[in-house]
N, C-alpha and C positions, 0 to 999 in steps of 0.2 A: 504494500499499499502505499500512498503516498500523500502528505500534507502542505500545502500550501498557502502562506498567509500573503492577504494583499489588503490594498488600504491605507498604508501609511502615508505619510507626507509631513509638510511643514505649515505647524499650525501655531496661531498666538496664545499666549498665556491666557487662562480662562476660557479657552473655546472650547470644544466637542470634538470628537474622532471614535468611529467605529472602523475596528479593524476585524478581517475575517479569514478565519482558517476553513480552508475547502479541503475535503477529504475524499480519495478516490483509492477504490482498489481495498476496502476494508466493508465490514458489516458496520454499517456506520453506529447501528442501534444499540450494537453491543459494546460502544467505545466510551471510556470515559478520556477526554481533552483538556489539556491544560495549556493555560498561558505564561508565559514567561518572558522577563525582559533581562536584557544585558546592556548597561552603559559601559562607555570607554573606562578601562581601569578597574571594572569591578566584575564579581562573580555574576553568572545568571542567578535571578533570582525568580521565588515562585511569585504566580499573582493570583491566579483563581483558576479552578477547575470545573468541570461537569461533568456528569453521570448519564450518559443517554438512556440508560436503562429508565430511571424513575426521576430525571430532572434534578437530582440534589445535585447542590452547589457547594464549594469552599471557597474562601476568598481568605488571602493573608490579612494582618490586620489593617497595614497601612492601605490595602486596597478597598477596605469596607466604606462605602458612601459614595467614592467616585467610580468605581469600577463595576460594571454590569456584565456578568457572562451569560449569552443565552444560546441555544442550539436549536438549529431547523432540521428536522429530521428528513424533512421531504427535498431538501437541499443539498444535505450532506454536509452543512457549514455550521460552525461554531464562532460567532461574532462575540467581540470584545468591546463594550464600549466606554469610553473616558470620557467623564465630564472634568470640568473645571481644571483644564490641564495646566501644567506649573511646568517651569523649566527643567527641573530635576527628571519630569517624566522622560526625559530625551533618553532615548536606547532605540535597540534592534530587540524589536518584539517576535516572541517566536512561539509556535503551538507543537505540542507533540501530544502523543497517545500513552495511555498509562499500561505498563506491561501485565497487571493483573486486572483490568477491565473495570477498576473502581478506585475511585479516589476519595480519600476521607482526610480528616484534618491530620490525623496523625501520620499518613501515609503521603501525605501532599509533598513529594521530595523528588527533582528532578532526574536523580538516579535511577528513579522506579520510572520513567518516562522513555519512549522512543521513537524512532523515526520522525525526526526533529524535521521542520521545514528550514528554509533558507532563512527565514528572516524578513520583517518589512521595518522599514527605518520610520521613527517617530522624533520628528524636532520639534520643540517647543521653544519659542522666540518669548521673550520677554518684554 
């Protein structure tokens, strides 16, 4: 299977952006897909994940309130909406799928994910 991110770009601080992860070659309804980001010089960090089987979601603390993850089983896509963007949101955003087909707060670790997309750049100007 393959995951492809899209929708990144240059946005002014305070704006909103939706980025999309499109899956192919997977049984989408069985997947748990996570969003991650990596800023220059920093480690890749988990943002949020969604379990397509039941729609449950997990958010890292910093992502609660400004980030919203959603899944469209008809289109095989997972969208991450980011509101009130800040310059420190600037990063390459990646999606990946969980090896165990389920994401929980305790298991939401990038090492449990595979089939990483190529990433999409989000740049927030002040």
